[in-house]
N, C-alpha and C positions, 0 to 999 in steps of 0.2 A: 281833314281839312287840309286842302292844299293852297298856302299862301304864297303868293306871289309878290315879292318886295318890290316896291315901286320906287320909293325914296324917302329921304330924311330932311328935316329941316337944314337948309344949307347953311345956317349960322349956328350950328350946334357945336357942341364939345364932344359929341360922339357917345355919350353916356345916357343922360336923361333929356330926351328930345322927342318931339312929334315925329311920326313916321306914318306911313301909308302902305297899305297892301291891297291886293285884290284876292279874295277867296274864290279860286276856280271852280271849286266843287259846289259851294253853296250860291255862288254867284252875287257875292256881297262885296262891299267894301269894308276893311278894317283899318280903323284909324286910331292912333294914339296920340293923345294931346294933354294939354293942361286941363285938370279938373276944373270945372265951373264952381264958383262961389255961390254961396245962397242967393246974393242980390240978382246973379244971372239967371239962375235955376227959376227964381220968382218971375222975372221977365219973360222967360221961356214959358212958363205955366199960363200966362195970360192968353196964350192961343190954344191951349189944350193942355191935358193932364200930362205929368212926368211921372209914370209908373215906376216902382221901385227897382224892376229889372232893367230900367234904361238910364243912361246917363248923358250929360251934356259935357262936351269938351271943347276946347278952343284949340285952334291951330293959327298959326300966323299967315297972313296975306301972302308973305313971300313964299309960301308953298303953293301957290296958285297953279304954277307950272307942273308942280308933282301931282296935285289932285286932277289936273287935265290930262296928264300922261295917264294916270289910272283909269279915267274915263275912256279914253281912247283904248287902252288895253282890254277894258270891259266890253267896249262896243264891239271890238273885232273878235274878242275869244267867245263872247255869248252870243254872236250873230245878230246883234241889235242894230237896227238901221238909224242913221242920223237924220 
């Protein structure tokens, strides 16, 4: 797996914080965030199942610029058209 680090929560302490990567090999986003609590998981399940091999995470809205950059990197690197 080739991970390209895109960014970290700008209000971080540098230790335990949300991060975003692009996996060049698998053409996927990798997101580290805060684990969802059971109440949020239940809300998510109203639109479909949440399999055991998947997880819901939260990242702060202040990371929009970082997520947008990851999208731009992926579009360019993977040859996707806007």
